[in-house]
MDTraj code that builds the backbone (N, CA, C; nanometers):
import mdtraj as md
import numpy as np

residues = "MET GLU THR ILE GLU LEU ASP THR CYS ARG ASN GLU LEU ILE ARG ASP ILE LEU ALA THR ASP ASN ILE GLU VAL LEU ARG THR MET ARG ARG ALA TYR ARG HIS ALA MET ASN ARG MET MET LYS ARG ALA GLU LYS LEU ALA SER CYS THR TYR THR MET GLU GLU LEU ASN ALA ARG ILE ASP GLU ALA GLU ALA GLU GLU GLY GLY ALA THR SER GLU GLU PHE PHE ALA GLN MET GLU ARG GLU MET PRO TRP LEU CYS LYS".split()
xyz = np.array([
    [-0.2357, -1.1444, 0.3823],
    [-0.2380, -1.2490, 0.4815],
    [-0.3591, -1.3379, 0.4526],
    [-0.3419, -1.4665, 0.4629],
    [-0.4504, -1.5581, 0.4342],
    [-0.5495, -1.5620, 0.5492],
    [-0.6721, -1.6061, 0.5189],
    [-0.7781, -1.6118, 0.6192],
    [-0.7399, -1.6997, 0.7370],
    [-0.6754, -1.8122, 0.7105],
    [-0.6362, -1.9031, 0.8186],
    [-0.5377, -1.8338, 0.9120],
    [-0.4425, -1.7611, 0.8557],
    [-0.3460, -1.6884, 0.9383],
    [-0.4145, -1.5803, 1.0213],
    [-0.5092, -1.5094, 0.9591],
    [-0.5830, -1.4061, 1.0312],
    [-0.6604, -1.4664, 1.1472],
    [-0.7315, -1.5757, 1.1207],
    [-0.8098, -1.6402, 1.2262],
    [-0.7203, -1.6898, 1.3387],
    [-0.6066, -1.7469, 1.3046],
    [-0.5129, -1.7955, 1.4062],
    [-0.4626, -1.6805, 1.4924],
    [-0.4253, -1.5719, 1.4291],
    [-0.3752, -1.4548, 1.5025],
    [-0.4840, -1.3983, 1.5926],
    [-0.6068, -1.3861, 1.5410],
    [-0.7183, -1.3358, 1.6222],
    [-0.7424, -1.4254, 1.7433],
    [-0.7467, -1.5560, 1.7201],
    [-0.7734, -1.6496, 1.8295],
    [-0.6662, -1.6428, 1.9372],
    [-0.5402, -1.6324, 1.8971],
    [-0.4318, -1.6212, 1.9948],
    [-0.4459, -1.4941, 2.0771],
    [-0.4785, -1.3840, 2.0093],
    [-0.4950, -1.2566, 2.0791],
    [-0.6136, -1.2629, 2.1757],
    [-0.7237, -1.3215, 2.1315],
    [-0.8418, -1.3341, 2.2176],
    [-0.8087, -1.4180, 2.3404],
    [-0.7378, -1.5305, 2.3215],
    [-0.6995, -1.6150, 2.4355],
    [-0.6135, -1.5366, 2.5345],
    [-0.5168, -1.4605, 2.4807],
    [-0.4305, -1.3814, 2.5683],
    [-0.5104, -1.2779, 2.6471],
    [-0.6038, -1.2112, 2.5804],
    [-0.6853, -1.1089, 2.6471],
    [-0.7717, -1.1727, 2.7554],
    [-0.8360, -1.2846, 2.7224],
    [-0.9230, -1.3501, 2.8199],
    [-0.8463, -1.4056, 2.9393],
    [-0.7207, -1.4378, 2.9205],
    [-0.6399, -1.4925, 3.0291],
    [-0.5806, -1.3834, 3.1183],
    [-0.5953, -1.2573, 3.0788],
    [-0.5356, -1.1463, 3.1528],
    [-0.6308, -1.0963, 3.2601],
    [-0.5793, -1.0874, 3.3835],
    [-0.6591, -1.0375, 3.4955],
    [-0.6171, -0.8968, 3.5375],
    [-0.5175, -0.8409, 3.4723],
    [-0.4640, -0.7108, 3.5107],
    [-0.5341, -0.6019, 3.4300],
    [-0.6059, -0.5148, 3.4989],
    [-0.6815, -0.4082, 3.4318],
    [-0.5908, -0.3113, 3.3582],
    [-0.4722, -0.2841, 3.4117],
    [-0.3792, -0.1916, 3.3455],
    [-0.3301, -0.2506, 3.2124],
    [-0.3050, -0.3792, 3.2127],
    [-0.2632, -0.4447, 3.0878],
    [-0.3749, -0.4351, 2.9849],
    [-0.4988, -0.4599, 3.0276],
    [-0.6124, -0.4521, 2.9354],
    [-0.6317, -0.3100, 2.8821],
    [-0.6175, -0.2112, 2.9675],
    [-0.6314, -0.0712, 2.9226],
    [-0.5201, -0.0350, 2.8237],
    [-0.3994, -0.0797, 2.8536],
    [-0.2871, -0.0536, 2.7637],
    [-0.3094, -0.1211, 2.6289],
    [-0.3610, -0.2435, 2.6322],
    [-0.3884, -0.3155, 2.5073],
    [-0.4967, -0.2444, 2.4264],
    [-0.6002, -0.1938, 2.4951],
    [-0.7073, -0.1225, 2.4252],
    [-0.6530, 0.0044, 2.3590],
    [-0.5697, 0.0797, 2.4336],
    [-0.5099, 0.2014, 2.3765],
    [-0.4232, 0.1673, 2.2558],
    [-0.3429, 0.0626, 2.2679],
    [-0.2559, 0.0223, 2.1573],
    [-0.3381, -0.0196, 2.0357],
    [-0.4451, -0.0930, 2.0600],
    [-0.5324, -0.1361, 1.9499],
    [-0.5961, -0.0161, 1.8809],
    [-0.6498, 0.0762, 1.9584],
    [-0.7128, 0.1953, 1.8989],
    [-0.6113, 0.2794, 1.8231],
    [-0.4915, 0.2927, 1.8794],
    [-0.3854, 0.3683, 1.8130],
    [-0.3510, 0.3032, 1.6777],
    [-0.3353, 0.1716, 1.6780],
    [-0.3024, 0.0998, 1.5541],
    [-0.4142, 0.1140, 1.4513],
    [-0.5388, 0.1040, 1.4946],
    [-0.6517, 0.1181, 1.4021],
    [-0.6595, 0.2591, 1.3448],
    [-0.6363, 0.3596, 1.4279],
    [-0.6378, 0.4980, 1.3794],
    [-0.5291, 0.5203, 1.2747],
    [-0.4081, 0.4658, 1.3000],
    [-0.2996, 0.4788, 1.2025],
    [-0.3372, 0.4133, 1.0702],
    [-0.3970, 0.2955, 1.0775],
    [-0.4358, 0.2246, 0.9552],
    [-0.5444, 0.3005, 0.8796],
    [-0.6391, 0.3593, 0.9517],
    [-0.7456, 0.4357, 0.8871],
    [-0.6886, 0.5596, 0.8180],
    [-0.5956, 0.6283, 0.8831],
    [-0.5338, 0.7456, 0.8219],
    [-0.4559, 0.7069, 0.6973],
    [-0.3842, 0.5937, 0.7046],
    [-0.3090, 0.5458, 0.5892],
    [-0.4027, 0.5111, 0.4745],
    [-0.5157, 0.4475, 0.5052],
    [-0.6135, 0.4120, 0.4021],
    [-0.6749, 0.5372, 0.3396],
    [-0.7032, 0.6380, 0.4214],
    [-0.7577, 0.7634, 0.3695],
    [-0.6579, 0.8316, 0.2770],
    [-0.5311, 0.8297, 0.3159],
    [-0.4268, 0.8921, 0.2344],
    [-0.4161, 0.8220, 0.0997],
    [-0.4196, 0.6885, 0.1000],
    [-0.4130, 0.6137, -0.0247],
    [-0.5348, 0.6396, -0.1116],
    [-0.6519, 0.6492, -0.0494],
    [-0.7748, 0.6722, -0.1254],
    [-0.7737, 0.8090, -0.1913],
    [-0.7094, 0.9060, -0.1276],
    [-0.7062, 1.0410, -0.1845],
    [-0.6081, 1.0520, -0.3011],
    [-0.5248, 0.9501, -0.3218],
    [-0.4251, 0.9541, -0.4280],
    [-0.4658, 0.8718, -0.5498],
    [-0.5911, 0.8334, -0.5595],
    [-0.6337, 0.7508, -0.6720],
    [-0.6774, 0.8380, -0.7885],
    [-0.6590, 0.7858, -0.9083],
    [-0.6969, 0.8548, -1.0305],
    [-0.7868, 0.7647, -1.1130],
    [-0.8744, 0.8263, -1.1915],
    [-0.9524, 0.7485, -1.2869],
    [-0.8626, 0.7166, -1.4061],
    [-0.9040, 0.6226, -1.4884],
    [-0.8262, 0.5880, -1.6075],
    [-0.8120, 0.7089, -1.6998],
    [-0.9167, 0.7894, -1.7106],
    [-0.9103, 0.9081, -1.7953],
    [-0.8046, 1.0059, -1.7438],
    [-0.7996, 1.0239, -1.6112],
    [-0.7003, 1.1134, -1.5522],
    [-0.5586, 1.0598, -1.5731],
    [-0.5409, 0.9290, -1.5550],
    [-0.4091, 0.8692, -1.5768],
    [-0.3650, 0.8858, -1.7214],
    [-0.4549, 0.8587, -1.8151],
    [-0.4208, 0.8740, -1.9569],
    [-0.3886, 1.0191, -1.9909],
    [-0.4604, 1.1124, -1.9311],
    [-0.4321, 1.2541, -1.9547],
    [-0.2948, 1.2916, -1.9005],
    [-0.2596, 1.2393, -1.7845],
    [-0.1278, 1.2678, -1.7264],
    [-0.0168, 1.2086, -1.8127],
    [-0.0390, 1.0886, -1.8648],
    [0.0599, 1.0256, -1.9530],
    [0.0753, 1.1062, -2.0805],
    [-0.0373, 1.1477, -2.1394],
    [-0.0331, 1.2297, -2.2615],
    [0.0422, 1.3598, -2.2370],
    [0.0175, 1.4214, -2.1216],
    [0.0865, 1.5455, -2.0857],
    [0.2371, 1.5241, -2.0771],
    [0.2769, 1.4183, -2.0096],
    [0.4195, 1.3902, -1.9919],
    [0.4866, 1.3606, -2.1250],
    [0.4170, 1.2875, -2.2126],
    [0.4752, 1.2564, -2.3431],
    [0.4862, 1.3800, -2.4313],
    [0.3971, 1.4775, -2.4106],
    [0.3972, 1.5979, -2.4935],
    [0.4995, 1.7015, -2.4481],
    [0.5562, 1.6832, -2.3294],
    [0.6547, 1.7793, -2.2800],
    [0.7743, 1.7849, -2.3739],
    [0.8325, 1.9027, -2.3828],
    [0.9491, 1.9215, -2.4678],
    [1.0637, 1.8332, -2.4196],
    [1.1224, 1.7609, -2.5099],
    [1.2333, 1.6736, -2.4758],
    [1.1893, 1.5386, -2.4242],
    [1.0609, 1.5200, -2.4066],
    [1.0096, 1.3925, -2.3573],
    [1.0099, 1.2881, -2.4680],
    [1.0121, 1.1640, -2.4301],
    [1.0120, 1.0546, -2.5267],
    [0.8835, 0.9752, -2.5122],
    [0.8353, 0.9228, -2.6235],
    [0.7204, 0.8348, -2.6161],
    [0.7649, 0.7032, -2.5554],
    [0.6702, 0.6215, -2.5164],
    [0.7061, 0.4934, -2.4561],
    [0.7817, 0.4058, -2.5558],
    [0.7450, 0.4129, -2.6842],
    [0.8160, 0.3336, -2.7850],
    [0.9618, 0.3766, -2.7957],
    [0.9844, 0.5090, -2.7958],
    [1.1207, 0.5599, -2.8029],
    [1.2001, 0.5201, -2.6780],
    [1.1352, 0.5281, -2.5639],
    [1.2014, 0.4937, -2.4390],
    [1.2445, 0.3471, -2.4388],
    [1.1533, 0.2577, -2.4775],
    [1.1871, 0.1155, -2.4763],
    [1.2921, 0.0807, -2.5815],
    [1.2896, 0.1487, -2.6949],
    [1.3933, 0.1265, -2.7955],
    [1.5293, 0.1685, -2.7410],
    [1.5329, 0.2811, -2.6712],
    [1.6581, 0.3271, -2.6101],
    [1.7048, 0.2288, -2.5045],
    [1.6119, 0.1782, -2.4235],
    [1.6482, 0.0799, -2.3204],
    [1.7077, -0.0462, -2.3838],
    [1.6487, -0.0923, -2.4929],
    [1.6997, -0.2120, -2.5613],
    [1.8406, -0.1891, -2.6150],
    [1.8664, -0.0665, -2.6649],
    [2.0000, -0.0357, -2.7172],
    [2.1027, -0.0284, -2.6047],
    [2.0669, 0.0393, -2.4958],
    [2.1628, 0.0648, -2.3891],
    [2.1789, -0.0524, -2.2917],
    [2.0733, -0.1286, -2.2713],
    [2.0783, -0.2399, -2.1737],
    [2.0077, -0.3637, -2.2301],
    [2.0672, -0.4239, -2.3323],
    [1.9992, -0.5372, -2.3971],
    [1.9770, -0.6570, -2.3049],
    [2.0592, -0.6706, -2.1999],
    [2.0431, -0.7844, -2.1095],
    [1.9127, -0.7778, -2.0295],
    [1.8536, -0.6586, -2.0174],
    [1.7268, -0.6447, -1.9449],
    [1.6075, -0.6887, -2.0282],
    [1.6236, -0.6937, -2.1574],
    [1.5108, -0.7198, -2.2469],
    [1.5022, -0.8655, -2.2903],
    [1.5833, -0.9505, -2.2329],
    [1.5802, -1.0909, -2.2733],
    [1.4683, -1.1647, -2.2084],
])
top = md.Topology()
chain = top.add_chain()
for i, resn in enumerate(residues, 1):
    res = top.add_residue(resn, chain, resSeq=i)
    for name in ("N", "CA", "C"):
        top.add_atom(name, md.element.get_by_symbol(name[0]), res)
traj = md.Trajectory(xyz[None], top)
């Protein structure tokens, strides 16, 4: 999302909050906001725990290529070109 869109969305939300005189609505909005932020933080933590260094990625690729019956990337792409030439144009 672009900065202008973010600022516009924030400003609209702030105006709506400031115009609200109902305490229950404000409490509900606060709970919803905290719930949404917690979900986003958990999602970010999950993504961060799934990252690999380049060395780890290369080791995993080497392992997969060394498996019995596995094909190297060159062999795979050659097979793809033979079987589905329209994809390689």
